[in-house]
C-alpha positions as CSV (number, residue, x, y, z in Angstrom):
1,X,-0.1,0.0,-0.2
2,X,1.2,3.3,-1.1
3,X,1.0,6.2,1.3
4,X,-1.2,8.0,-1.4
5,X,-3.9,4.9,-1.2
6,X,-3.1,5.0,2.6
7,X,-4.4,8.8,2.7
8,X,-7.3,7.6,0.3
9,X,-8.5,4.9,2.2
10,X,-8.4,7.3,5.2
11,X,-10.3,10.0,4.0
12,X,-13.1,7.6,2.2
13,X,-13.3,6.3,6.1
14,X,-14.0,9.8,7.0
15,X,-16.6,10.3,4.6
16,X,-18.3,7.2,5.5
17,X,-18.2,8.0,9.1
18,X,-20.0,11.5,8.8
19,X,-22.3,9.8,6.2
20,X,-23.2,7.4,8.4
21,X,-23.9,9.7,11.5
22,X,-26.2,11.7,9.5
23,X,-28.1,9.7,6.8
24,X,-26.4,6.0,6.4
25,X,-25.0,4.7,3.2
26,X,-20.9,5.3,4.0
27,X,-20.1,2.3,2.9
28,X,-20.8,3.4,-0.6
29,X,-17.4,5.2,-0.1
30,X,-15.1,3.0,1.2
31,X,-16.3,-0.3,-0.4
32,X,-16.1,1.2,-3.8
33,X,-12.6,2.7,-2.8
34,X,-11.4,-0.9,-1.7
35,X,-12.2,-2.3,-5.0
36,X,-10.7,0.7,-7.1
37,X,-7.5,-0.3,-5.2
38,X,-7.4,-3.8,-6.2
39,X,-9.0,-5.6,-3.4
40,X,-11.2,-8.6,-4.2
41,X,-15.4,-7.7,-3.5
42,X,-15.7,-10.3,-0.9
43,X,-12.5,-9.2,1.1
44,X,-13.3,-5.7,0.5
45,X,-16.7,-6.0,2.1
46,X,-15.4,-7.8,5.1
47,X,-12.7,-5.3,5.4
48,X,-15.1,-2.3,5.1
49,X,-17.2,-3.9,7.8
50,X,-14.4,-4.6,10.3
51,X,-13.4,-0.6,9.8
52,X,-16.5,1.0,9.5
53,X,-17.9,-0.2,12.5
54,X,-16.1,2.4,15.0
55,X,-17.1,5.2,13.4
56,X,-20.5,3.7,13.8
57,X,-20.2,3.9,17.1
58,X,-18.4,7.4,17.2
59,X,-21.9,8.4,15.6
60,X,-23.8,6.9,18.7
61,X,-21.7,8.8,20.9
62,X,-21.9,12.3,19.3
63,X,-26.1,11.8,19.1
64,X,-25.9,10.7,22.7
65,X,-28.0,13.5,23.8
66,X,-30.9,12.0,21.7
67,X,-30.7,8.7,22.8
68,X,-32.1,9.8,26.3
69,X,-35.0,8.0,26.9
70,X,-34.7,5.1,24.4
71,X,-32.8,2.7,26.2
72,X,-35.7,0.2,25.8
73,X,-36.0,0.8,22.2
74,X,-32.4,0.0,22.3
75,X,-32.5,-3.5,23.6
76,X,-35.5,-4.6,22.1
77,X,-34.6,-3.6,18.1
78,X,-30.9,-4.4,19.1
79,X,-31.7,-7.8,20.2
80,X,-33.4,-8.0,16.7
81,X,-30.5,-6.5,15.1
82,X,-27.7,-8.8,16.6
83,X,-30.1,-12.1,15.6
84,X,-30.4,-10.8,12.0
85,X,-26.6,-9.5,11.2
86,X,-25.3,-13.0,12.8
87,X,-27.4,-14.4,10.0
88,X,-26.3,-12.0,7.5
89,X,-22.9,-12.3,7.9
90,X,-23.0,-16.4,7.7
91,X,-24.8,-15.5,4.4
92,X,-22.0,-13.7,3.2
93,X,-19.7,-16.7,4.0
94,X,-21.7,-19.4,2.5
95,X,-23.9,-17.8,-0.5
96,X,-22.8,-16.7,-4.1
97,X,-22.7,-13.2,-3.9
98,X,-25.3,-12.6,-6.8
99,X,-27.9,-14.4,-4.5
100,X,-28.6,-11.0,-2.2
101,X,-27.2,-8.5,-4.3
102,X,-29.9,-8.6,-6.8
103,X,-32.3,-7.4,-4.4
104,X,-30.0,-4.9,-2.5
105,X,-31.5,-2.1,-4.7
106,X,-35.0,-2.6,-4.4
107,X,-34.7,-2.8,-0.8
108,X,-33.2,0.7,-0.8
109,X,-35.7,1.9,-3.5
110,X,-38.6,0.6,-0.8
111,X,-37.1,2.4,1.9
112,X,-37.0,5.6,0.1
113,X,-40.8,5.5,-0.9
114,X,-40.9,4.8,2.5
115,X,-39.2,7.6,3.7
116,X,-40.9,9.9,1.5
117,X,-44.5,9.3,2.3
118,X,-43.7,9.0,6.0
119,X,-45.7,11.9,7.2
120,X,-48.7,10.2,5.2
121,X,-48.3,7.3,6.6
122,X,-47.9,8.0,10.1
123,X,-51.4,9.7,9.9
124,X,-53.0,6.6,8.1
125,X,-51.5,4.7,10.8
126,X,-52.5,6.6,13.8
127,X,-55.5,4.3,14.1
128,X,-53.5,0.7,14.3
129,X,-53.3,-1.1,17.4
130,X,-49.5,-0.4,19.0
131,X,-49.0,-3.8,19.2
132,X,-49.2,-4.5,15.5
133,X,-46.7,-1.7,14.8
134,X,-44.5,-3.2,17.6
135,X,-44.0,-6.7,16.0
136,X,-43.7,-5.2,12.2
137,X,-41.3,-3.0,13.6
138,X,-38.8,-6.1,15.3
139,X,-39.3,-8.1,12.3
140,X,-38.3,-5.2,9.9
141,X,-35.1,-4.4,12.3
142,X,-34.5,-8.0,12.3
143,X,-34.5,-8.2,8.3
144,X,-32.5,-4.9,8.2
145,X,-30.1,-6.5,10.3
146,X,-29.9,-9.6,8.4
147,X,-29.1,-7.2,5.1
148,X,-26.4,-5.3,7.6
149,X,-24.9,-8.4,8.4
150,X,-24.5,-9.2,4.3
151,X,-23.4,-6.2,2.7
152,X,-24.9,-2.8,4.9
153,X,-24.7,-0.3,2.5
154,X,-27.3,2.0,3.0
155,X,-28.4,0.2,6.2
156,X,-29.3,3.4,7.9
157,X,-31.2,4.6,5.2
158,X,-33.7,1.4,5.5
159,X,-33.3,2.0,9.4
160,X,-34.4,5.3,9.6
161,X,-37.1,4.8,6.8
162,X,-38.6,2.0,8.6
163,X,-38.2,3.3,12.3
164,X,-40.1,6.5,11.0
165,X,-43.1,4.6,9.7
166,X,-43.5,2.5,12.8
167,X,-42.2,4.7,15.9
168,X,-43.7,7.7,17.0
169,X,-40.8,10.3,17.5
170,X,-38.9,13.0,16.5
171,X,-36.8,12.1,13.4
172,X,-33.2,13.0,15.1
173,X,-34.2,10.9,17.9
174,X,-35.0,8.5,15.2
175,X,-31.5,8.8,13.8
176,X,-29.6,8.3,17.1
177,X,-31.3,4.8,17.4
178,X,-30.6,3.9,14.0
179,X,-26.8,4.7,14.7
180,X,-27.1,2.6,18.1
181,X,-28.7,-0.6,15.5
182,X,-26.4,0.1,12.5
183,X,-23.6,0.1,15.0
184,X,-24.8,-3.6,16.4
185,X,-25.2,-4.8,12.8
186,X,-21.3,-3.8,11.8
187,X,-20.3,-4.8,15.4
188,X,-22.0,-8.3,15.0
189,X,-20.8,-8.9,11.3
190,X,-17.0,-7.5,12.3
191,X,-16.9,-10.3,15.1
192,X,-17.8,-13.1,12.7
193,X,-15.6,-12.0,9.9
194,X,-12.8,-11.7,12.0
195,X,-13.1,-15.0,13.1
196,X,-13.9,-16.7,10.4
197,X,-11.8,-15.1,7.0
198,X,-9.3,-13.1,6.3
199,X,-9.4,-9.3,6.8
200,X,-6.8,-6.8,5.0
201,X,-5.9,-5.0,8.3
202,X,-4.1,-2.4,7.0
203,X,-7.0,-1.1,5.0
204,X,-9.5,-1.6,7.8
205,X,-7.4,0.3,10.2
206,X,-7.4,3.3,8.3
207,X,-10.9,2.8,7.7
208,X,-11.4,3.2,11.4
209,X,-9.4,6.1,12.2
210,X,-11.1,7.9,9.7
211,X,-14.9,6.8,10.5
212,X,-14.0,7.6,14.2
213,X,-13.4,11.6,13.1
214,X,-15.9,11.5,10.7
215,X,-18.7,10.0,12.9
216,X,-17.8,13.1,15.1
217,X,-18.0,15.7,12.6
218,X,-21.5,14.0,11.1
219,X,-23.0,14.0,14.5
220,X,-21.8,17.4,15.4
221,X,-23.5,19.4,12.0
222,X,-26.4,16.3,11.4
223,X,-28.3,17.5,14.8
224,X,-28.7,21.1,13.2
225,X,-30.6,19.6,10.1
226,X,-34.6,20.0,10.4
227,X,-36.4,17.0,10.1
228,X,-38.3,17.8,6.6
229,X,-34.4,18.4,5.1
230,X,-32.9,15.4,6.8
231,X,-36.2,12.9,5.5
232,X,-35.3,14.2,1.9
233,X,-31.7,13.8,2.1
234,X,-32.4,10.5,3.1
235,X,-34.7,10.1,-0.1
236,X,-32.0,11.3,-2.1
237,X,-29.0,9.5,-1.0
238,X,-30.8,6.2,-0.7
239,X,-31.7,6.7,-4.6
240,X,-28.6,7.5,-5.5
241,X,-27.0,4.3,-3.8
242,X,-29.5,2.4,-5.4
243,X,-28.9,3.5,-9.1
244,X,-25.2,2.8,-8.5
245,X,-26.2,-0.5,-7.2
246,X,-28.3,-1.4,-10.3
247,X,-25.6,-0.2,-12.5
248,X,-22.9,-2.6,-10.8
249,X,-25.2,-5.6,-11.3
């Protein structure tokens, strides 16, 4: 690895950490960077997961104020995320990459649609029994955990779109919860990959360093974004990610 390549990986980690704290989909910076530098796709994916999870928790710390009073949600949805992410990481190591990759852009676009119509859906669902929404939330978070353990790019977009529909709270508080769940999925994936497969540790360390700093910067500025603006940032970012993945398939 040349000094210029090392700088590029660290810079990609910084950008990914900031974007993950605000929206999600930061892996769409680091993952293609590793591919461009010649890392095989599976190695790039697992290395990115190991490198990106410290930045996820940096974003959690930055949003700690918005997490007050959400301990119950973190435990309930965190358990679903951890279980799903473990399954997703195992799938990555056992199934052909094309099996899951083919549905990723569709999932992201669905998340963008949910996010765009979230205010209307919330009004329509006000009379739905809370338990039904609670079950839907846990099942949805579990599924997102599977996705996060397998690939993870735009997992935050899917999570915040899902949470904004099934959990009645301010968008910035849901963004803080999203950071916790995405961080847990990345952590579980990283543990499985470290145990079961090869990691490019130099690249992972550079991504980790950049993402930790980027997570703090993203959290500092992300909470200043109005809810309506944040919603459409998520929609635009998620759509862009889906288009990129469609062109790759």
